[in-house]
C-alpha positions in Angstrom: 1.5 66.1 -31.9 -0.9 64.5 -29.1 -4.9 64.9 -29.8 -6.5 68.1 -27.6 -9.1 65.6 -27.1 -6.6 63.3 -25.3 -3.9 63.9 -22.2 -1.2 63.8 -22.8 1.7 62.5 -21.8 4.2 65.4 -21.4 1.9 66.8 -18.4 2.5 63.6 -16.5 0.0 61.7 -16.9 -1.0 58.6 -19.5 -2.5 59.4 -23.3 -5.5 57.8 -24.5 -7.2 58.8 -28.0 -10.8 57.4 -25.9 -10.6 59.4 -22.9 -12.4 62.9 -24.9 -11.6 66.2 -21.9 -14.7 67.9 -23.5 -16.7 65.0 -22.3 -15.7 64.0 -19.0 -17.4 65.5 -15.6 -15.3 68.0 -13.7 -15.0 65.5 -10.9 -14.3 62.9 -13.2 -11.5 64.4 -15.3 -9.9 65.6 -11.9 -10.0 61.7 -10.4 -8.7 60.6 -13.6 -5.9 63.2 -13.2 -5.1 62.8 -9.7 -5.5 58.9 -10.1 -2.8 58.9 -13.4 0.2 61.3 -11.4 -0.6 58.9 -8.6 0.4 56.0 -10.7 2.9 57.5 -12.5 4.6 59.2 -8.7 3.6 56.9 -6.2 5.3 53.9 -5.1 4.9 50.4 -6.2 4.6 49.3 -2.9 1.9 52.2 -1.0 -0.2 51.3 -4.6 -0.5 48.1 -4.1 -1.7 48.6 -0.2 2.0 47.1 0.9 2.5 48.1 4.6 6.0 49.6 4.0 6.3 49.4 8.2 6.4 45.2 7.1 9.5 43.4 6.7 10.5 42.7 3.0 8.9 39.6 1.4 8.9 37.3 -1.8 10.0 39.6 -4.7 10.6 42.5 -2.4 13.7 41.1 -1.0 16.1 42.4 -4.0 19.2 40.9 -2.6 21.8 38.3 -4.2 21.7 35.8 -1.8 20.1 35.1 1.9 20.8 33.3 5.2 18.2 30.6 4.7 16.0 29.1 8.0 13.3 26.6 7.6 9.8 26.7 8.4 10.4 24.8 11.9 13.4 27.1 12.8 16.1 24.7 11.0 19.6 26.6 9.5 19.9 26.0 5.8 22.4 27.9 4.9 23.5 31.0 2.6 21.3 29.9 -0.7 20.6 32.3 -3.8 17.4 34.4 -3.6 16.1 32.2 -6.8 16.6 29.4 -4.7 15.1 30.8 -1.6 11.7 31.4 -3.7 11.7 28.1 -5.2 11.6 26.6 -2.1 9.3 28.9 -0.7 6.7 28.1 -3.6 7.2 24.6 -3.1 6.0 24.6 0.7 3.3 26.8 -0.2 5.1 29.2 1.9 6.4 32.9 1.8 9.7 33.9 2.2 10.1 37.3 5.2 13.5 38.9 5.4 13.8 39.2 9.2 16.7 40.4 9.5 18.0 43.2 6.7 20.7 44.3 8.3 22.8 41.2 8.0 25.5 40.1 5.7 23.8 38.5 4.1 20.4 39.3 5.5 18.1 36.4 7.1 15.5 35.1 5.5 12.8 33.1 6.7 9.9 30.5 5.7 6.8 31.1 7.1 3.1 31.8 6.1 3.5 35.7 6.3 -0.8 36.1 6.5 -0.5 34.2 9.9 2.0 35.5 11.0 1.1 39.2 11.3 -2.2 38.1 12.5 -0.3 36.4 15.3 1.7 39.3 15.9 -2.0 41.6 16.2 -3.4 38.6 18.8 -0.7 39.1 21.1 -0.7 43.3 20.7 -4.6 43.2 21.7 -4.0 40.8 24.4 -1.4 42.4 25.8 -3.1 46.2 25.7 -6.3 43.9 27.2 -3.7 43.0 29.9 -2.4 46.1 30.7 -3.1 47.9 33.6 -2.0 51.6 34.5 -2.0 53.0 38.4 -4.6 55.6 38.6 -3.8 58.8 41.0 -6.7 59.2 42.9 -7.4 62.3 45.5 -8.1 62.3 48.9 -9.7 65.5 50.6 -9.4 66.5 54.4 -9.8 69.6 56.2 -7.1 70.7 59.4 -10.7 69.8 61.9 -11.4 66.6 60.3 -13.2 65.0 63.1 -12.8 61.0 64.1 -15.8 59.3 62.0 -14.8 61.1 58.7 -11.1 60.8 58.9 -12.1 57.0 59.9 -13.9 57.1 56.6 -11.5 58.8 54.2 -9.2 56.6 55.6 -10.7 53.3 54.7 -11.3 54.8 51.0 -7.3 55.4 51.2 -6.9 51.5 52.1 -8.9 50.6 49.0 -7.4 51.9 46.6 -3.4 51.0 47.9 -5.4 47.6 48.0 -6.4 48.1 44.6 -3.1 49.1 43.2 -3.6 52.7 43.2 -1.6 56.0 44.5 -3.3 58.4 46.2 -2.6 62.3 46.8 -4.1 62.9 50.5 -4.9 66.5 50.7 -5.3 69.0 53.7 -7.3 71.8 52.4 -6.3 75.3 54.4 -9.2 77.0 55.3 -8.8 81.2 56.5 -6.1 81.6 58.7 -5.3 77.3 59.2 -3.3 78.4 56.4 -0.1 80.0 59.2 -0.7 76.3 60.9 1.1 74.5 58.5 2.6 72.2 61.4 -1.4 71.0 61.8 -1.4 69.6 58.1 2.1 68.0 58.4 0.7 66.1 61.9 -1.8 64.8 60.5 -0.4 63.5 56.9 2.1 62.4 59.2 -0.3 60.5 61.0 -2.7 59.0 58.2 1.2 57.6 56.4 2.0 55.7 59.7 -1.8 54.3 59.7 -1.4 53.0 56.6 1.9 51.6 56.7 0.6 48.0 55.7 -0.8 48.8 52.3 1.2 51.6 51.1 4.4 54.0 51.5 5.1 57.8 51.3 6.3 58.6 47.8 5.8 62.5 48.4 6.7 63.3 51.5 3.9 66.8 52.4 4.8 70.2 50.7 2.7 73.1 50.4 0.2 73.5 47.0 -1.1 76.5 46.7 -3.6 77.4 49.8 -3.3 73.1 50.1 -1.2 70.8 51.4 -0.4 67.5 49.4 1.2 64.0 50.0 1.3 61.3 48.2 0.9 57.4 49.2 1.7 54.5 46.5 0.5 50.9 47.2 3.5 47.6 48.3 1.9 46.1 45.4 1.7 46.7 41.7 -2.1 46.9 40.0 -1.4 43.7 37.9 -0.9 41.9 41.4 -4.3 43.4 42.9 -6.3 42.3 40.4 -5.2 39.1 40.4 -5.4 38.5 44.2 -8.9 39.3 43.8 -9.3 37.5 41.6 -8.6 34.3 43.3 -10.4 35.8 46.3 -13.2 36.0 44.1 -13.0 31.9 43.3 -12.5 31.4 46.3 -15.4 32.6 48.1 -17.5 31.3 44.7 -16.1 28.0 45.5 -16.5 27.9 48.9 -20.2 29.1 48.5 -21.3 26.2 45.6 -19.6 23.9 48.6 -22.1 25.0 51.4 -25.0 24.7 48.6 -24.2 21.4 47.7 -23.9 20.3 51.8 -26.9 22.1 52.2 -28.2 19.4 49.3 -27.3 16.7 50.5 -28.7 17.2 54.4 -31.9 17.8 52.8 -32.1 15.0 50.7 -30.6 12.3 53.8 -33.3 14.3 55.7 -35.7 13.2 53.0 -34.9 9.4 53.0 -35.0 9.7 56.7 -38.8 11.2 56.6 -39.5 8.5 54.2 -38.5 5.7 56.6 
């Protein structure tokens, strides 16, 4: 029978004669209970901080044999797991199970830490370069004047050049709601004038008290971003060339004056 001052094995915890319960603070005792319980219940991989989504490596590979791939991608063949682990240890590499569904499973010799780092770098780079198309909204009044119409059309063209979609909205006021054909006429005119930059993806339709139409860009956002960068680089080179030419002219003038 376990002493009263000890944690019993029957409760799922480890008995220890040097841990009297009456001397432990309340929070420390609860922490000890939690630690002991988890150390018995939780999987070893979780307690060691191993991500269960990672492939099995080294001694976590529990199969009698594997189809081994060398560090340079060469096919070694089917070998016993003990031999594969020995080869990994001799090469100072990890044995990584890359295809557990195969029969036998395929394992490769690699530096697993370096592999994870490079994979994380690729994911970060992909997220950095990822561009999402944004839906911009431009509102028109049914009785919009020519100047405002030109300003809003230029704004729509700018959005389309940048690779964004545009939701064009005609706002009806009062009795204008009885003239939907006027809204359709306005939107059709706009669509014809921006065909160089975009195409209609959603034809004019009634949305509450408004009429909407969606125009999509002819190029995606990534292409538009790349073209904008090329144009900026070209302008910077032209400016640098102009500055250099001006410096040469000034220097020649100075030399002529000295003569």
